[in-house]
Backbone atoms as SQL, in Angstrom:
CREATE TABLE atoms (id INTEGER PRIMARY KEY, chain TEXT, resi INTEGER, resn TEXT, atom TEXT, x REAL, y REAL, z REAL);
INSERT INTO atoms VALUES
  (1, 'A', 1, 'MET', 'N', -9.776, 21.295, 58.470),
  (2, 'A', 1, 'MET', 'CA', -7.758, 21.832, 58.516),
  (3, 'A', 1, 'MET', 'C', -7.588, 21.728, 59.972),
  (4, 'A', 2, 'ASN', 'N', -8.648, 21.591, 60.919),
  (5, 'A', 2, 'ASN', 'CA', -8.339, 21.460, 62.328),
  (6, 'A', 2, 'ASN', 'C', -8.085, 19.743, 62.637),
  (7, 'A', 3, 'ILE', 'N', -8.590, 18.940, 61.574),
  (8, 'A', 3, 'ILE', 'CA', -8.694, 17.647, 61.796),
  (9, 'A', 3, 'ILE', 'C', -7.122, 17.460, 61.236),
  (10, 'A', 4, 'PHE', 'N', -6.453, 18.199, 60.162),
  (11, 'A', 4, 'PHE', 'CA', -5.093, 18.266, 60.092),
  (12, 'A', 4, 'PHE', 'C', -3.907, 18.235, 60.990),
  (13, 'A', 5, 'VAL', 'N', -4.827, 18.987, 62.393),
  (14, 'A', 5, 'VAL', 'CA', -3.724, 19.507, 63.133),
  (15, 'A', 5, 'VAL', 'C', -3.779, 18.294, 64.171),
  (16, 'A', 6, 'ILE', 'N', -5.271, 17.936, 64.065),
  (17, 'A', 6, 'ILE', 'CA', -5.576, 17.027, 65.432),
  (18, 'A', 6, 'ILE', 'C', -4.668, 16.061, 65.139),
  (19, 'A', 7, 'TRP', 'N', -4.624, 15.497, 63.688),
  (20, 'A', 7, 'TRP', 'CA', -3.841, 14.225, 63.101),
  (21, 'A', 7, 'TRP', 'C', -2.295, 14.274, 63.445),
  (22, 'A', 8, 'LEU', 'N', -1.997, 15.860, 63.562),
  (23, 'A', 8, 'LEU', 'CA', -0.275, 15.959, 63.239),
  (24, 'A', 8, 'LEU', 'C', 0.195, 15.955, 64.202),
  (25, 'A', 9, 'VAL', 'N', -0.560, 16.612, 65.303),
  (26, 'A', 9, 'VAL', 'CA', -0.444, 16.093, 67.009),
  (27, 'A', 9, 'VAL', 'C', -0.068, 15.082, 67.396),
  (28, 'A', 10, 'MET', 'N', -0.914, 13.865, 67.187),
  (29, 'A', 10, 'MET', 'CA', -0.918, 12.859, 67.639),
  (30, 'A', 10, 'MET', 'C', 0.192, 12.186, 66.452),
  (31, 'A', 11, 'VAL', 'N', 0.434, 12.514, 65.505),
  (32, 'A', 11, 'VAL', 'CA', 1.487, 11.872, 64.611),
  (33, 'A', 11, 'VAL', 'C', 3.304, 12.364, 65.498),
  (34, 'A', 12, 'ILE', 'N', 3.270, 13.629, 65.694),
  (35, 'A', 12, 'ILE', 'CA', 4.913, 14.159, 66.343),
  (36, 'A', 12, 'ILE', 'C', 4.391, 13.099, 67.690),
  (37, 'A', 13, 'ALA', 'N', 3.498, 13.270, 68.636),
  (38, 'A', 13, 'ALA', 'CA', 3.164, 12.371, 69.669),
  (39, 'A', 13, 'ALA', 'C', 3.435, 11.262, 69.990),
  (40, 'A', 14, 'TRP', 'N', 3.177, 10.302, 69.122),
  (41, 'A', 14, 'TRP', 'CA', 3.564, 8.818, 68.774),
  (42, 'A', 14, 'TRP', 'C', 5.188, 9.038, 68.123),
  (43, 'A', 15, 'ASN', 'N', 5.529, 9.757, 67.612),
  (44, 'A', 15, 'ASN', 'CA', 7.203, 9.520, 66.849),
  (45, 'A', 15, 'ASN', 'C', 8.287, 10.326, 68.059),
  (46, 'A', 16, 'TYR', 'N', 7.636, 10.933, 69.077),
  (47, 'A', 16, 'TYR', 'CA', 8.346, 11.607, 70.558),
  (48, 'A', 16, 'TYR', 'C', 7.976, 10.439, 71.213),
  (49, 'A', 17, 'GLY', 'N', 7.004, 9.798, 71.419),
  (50, 'A', 17, 'GLY', 'CA', 6.916, 8.791, 72.885),
  (51, 'A', 17, 'GLY', 'C', 7.278, 7.585, 72.281),
  (52, 'A', 18, 'TYR', 'N', 7.763, 6.980, 70.642),
  (53, 'A', 18, 'TYR', 'CA', 8.124, 5.545, 70.680),
  (54, 'A', 18, 'TYR', 'C', 9.239, 6.084, 69.644),
  (55, 'A', 19, 'PRO', 'N', 10.174, 6.926, 70.134),
  (56, 'A', 19, 'PRO', 'CA', 11.798, 6.726, 69.042),
  (57, 'A', 19, 'PRO', 'C', 12.370, 5.687, 68.856),
  (58, 'A', 20, 'GLN', 'N', 11.897, 4.747, 69.432),
  (59, 'A', 20, 'GLN', 'CA', 12.627, 3.297, 68.733),
  (60, 'A', 20, 'GLN', 'C', 11.853, 2.712, 68.247),
  (61, 'A', 21, 'ALA', 'N', 10.399, 2.988, 67.424),
  (62, 'A', 21, 'ALA', 'CA', 10.019, 2.451, 66.852),
  (63, 'A', 21, 'ALA', 'C', 10.581, 2.740, 65.473),
  (64, 'A', 22, 'SER', 'N', 10.069, 1.131, 64.214),
  (65, 'A', 22, 'SER', 'CA', 10.583, 1.011, 62.902),
  (66, 'A', 22, 'SER', 'C', 9.942, 2.167, 61.670),
  (67, 'A', 23, 'PRO', 'N', 10.581, 2.435, 60.872),
  (68, 'A', 23, 'PRO', 'CA', 9.661, 2.881, 60.321),
  (69, 'A', 23, 'PRO', 'C', 8.011, 2.693, 59.549),
  (70, 'A', 24, 'LEU', 'N', 8.275, 0.935, 59.538),
  (71, 'A', 24, 'LEU', 'CA', 6.940, 0.471, 59.021),
  (72, 'A', 24, 'LEU', 'C', 6.004, 0.329, 60.279),
  (73, 'A', 25, 'GLU', 'N', 6.092, 0.663, 61.530),
  (74, 'A', 25, 'GLU', 'CA', 5.355, 1.280, 62.468),
  (75, 'A', 25, 'GLU', 'C', 4.902, 2.326, 62.667),
  (76, 'A', 26, 'ASP', 'N', 6.021, 3.360, 62.168),
  (77, 'A', 26, 'ASP', 'CA', 5.477, 4.824, 61.799),
  (78, 'A', 26, 'ASP', 'C', 4.449, 4.971, 60.548),
  (79, 'A', 27, 'VAL', 'N', 4.501, 4.214, 59.733),
  (80, 'A', 27, 'VAL', 'CA', 4.055, 4.171, 58.170),
  (81, 'A', 27, 'VAL', 'C', 2.414, 3.729, 58.558),
  (82, 'A', 28, 'ILE', 'N', 2.736, 2.738, 59.556),
  (83, 'A', 28, 'ILE', 'CA', 1.099, 2.018, 59.946),
  (84, 'A', 28, 'ILE', 'C', 0.382, 3.107, 60.515),
  (85, 'A', 29, 'VAL', 'N', 0.992, 3.668, 62.000),
  (86, 'A', 29, 'VAL', 'CA', 0.670, 4.265, 62.822),
  (87, 'A', 29, 'VAL', 'C', -0.239, 5.755, 62.520),
  (88, 'A', 30, 'ALA', 'N', 1.026, 6.017, 61.031),
  (89, 'A', 30, 'ALA', 'CA', 0.438, 7.434, 60.353),
  (90, 'A', 30, 'ALA', 'C', -0.871, 6.564, 59.889),
  (91, 'A', 31, 'ILE', 'N', -0.939, 5.743, 59.172),
  (92, 'A', 31, 'ILE', 'CA', -2.397, 5.562, 58.128),
  (93, 'A', 31, 'ILE', 'C', -3.457, 5.532, 59.215),
  (94, 'A', 32, 'VAL', 'N', -3.158, 4.611, 60.063),
  (95, 'A', 32, 'VAL', 'CA', -4.537, 4.498, 61.493),
  (96, 'A', 32, 'VAL', 'C', -4.806, 5.994, 61.995),
  (97, 'A', 33, 'LEU', 'N', -4.082, 6.819, 62.289),
  (98, 'A', 33, 'LEU', 'CA', -4.240, 7.924, 62.657),
  (99, 'A', 33, 'LEU', 'C', -4.923, 8.854, 61.734),
  (100, 'A', 34, 'SER', 'N', -5.055, 8.736, 60.478),
  (101, 'A', 34, 'SER', 'CA', -4.859, 9.039, 58.974),
  (102, 'A', 34, 'SER', 'C', -6.736, 8.528, 58.922),
  (103, 'A', 35, 'LEU', 'N', -7.137, 7.452, 58.972),
  (104, 'A', 35, 'LEU', 'CA', -8.551, 7.054, 59.234),
  (105, 'A', 35, 'LEU', 'C', -9.059, 7.396, 60.194),
  (106, 'A', 36, 'PHE', 'N', -8.632, 7.643, 61.861),
  (107, 'A', 36, 'PHE', 'CA', -9.121, 7.952, 62.631),
  (108, 'A', 36, 'PHE', 'C', -9.727, 9.404, 62.256),
  (109, 'A', 37, 'GLY', 'N', -8.727, 10.000, 61.577),
  (110, 'A', 37, 'GLY', 'CA', -9.197, 11.375, 61.439),
  (111, 'A', 37, 'GLY', 'C', -10.299, 11.728, 60.542),
  (112, 'A', 38, 'ARG', 'N', -10.350, 10.769, 59.635),
  (113, 'A', 38, 'ARG', 'CA', -11.646, 10.735, 58.802),
  (114, 'A', 38, 'ARG', 'C', -12.628, 10.373, 59.448),
  (115, 'A', 39, 'ILE', 'N', -12.890, 9.577, 60.364),
  (116, 'A', 39, 'ILE', 'CA', -14.018, 9.131, 60.989),
  (117, 'A', 39, 'ILE', 'C', -14.656, 10.528, 62.089),
  (118, 'A', 40, 'LEU', 'N', -13.260, 10.856, 62.293),
  (119, 'A', 40, 'LEU', 'CA', -13.604, 12.013, 63.269),
  (120, 'A', 40, 'LEU', 'C', -14.397, 13.378, 62.558),
  (121, 'A', 41, 'LYS', 'N', -14.287, 13.189, 61.346),
  (122, 'A', 41, 'LYS', 'CA', -14.025, 14.498, 60.671),
  (123, 'A', 41, 'LYS', 'C', -15.814, 14.234, 60.251),
  (124, 'A', 42, 'LYS', 'N', -15.966, 12.596, 59.897),
  (125, 'A', 42, 'LYS', 'CA', -17.295, 12.362, 59.471),
  (126, 'A', 42, 'LYS', 'C', -18.480, 12.760, 60.315),
  (127, 'A', 43, 'TYR', 'N', -18.243, 12.520, 61.807),
  (128, 'A', 43, 'TYR', 'CA', -19.187, 12.708, 63.060),
  (129, 'A', 43, 'TYR', 'C', -19.012, 14.195, 63.358),
  (130, 'A', 44, 'LEU', 'N', -18.049, 15.036, 63.080),
  (131, 'A', 44, 'LEU', 'CA', -17.905, 16.517, 63.810),
  (132, 'A', 44, 'LEU', 'C', -19.075, 16.849, 62.822),
  (133, 'A', 45, 'LYS', 'N', -18.799, 17.019, 61.344),
  (134, 'A', 45, 'LYS', 'CA', -19.740, 17.236, 60.348),
  (135, 'A', 45, 'LYS', 'C', -21.294, 16.995, 60.999),
  (136, 'A', 46, 'MET', 'N', -21.740, 15.891, 61.432),
  (137, 'A', 46, 'MET', 'CA', -22.919, 15.643, 61.760),
  (138, 'A', 46, 'MET', 'C', -23.501, 16.255, 62.742);
């Protein structure tokens, strides 16, 4: 659950930090942040 909150905060920060970003850029960043969350989850379990 904590990883989801971190991901959500990062997505919100992206959207407020770059309001001029296109929808495609928003989707790409959300995917990249999701992958980052999976990697973070893997390392936090170790």
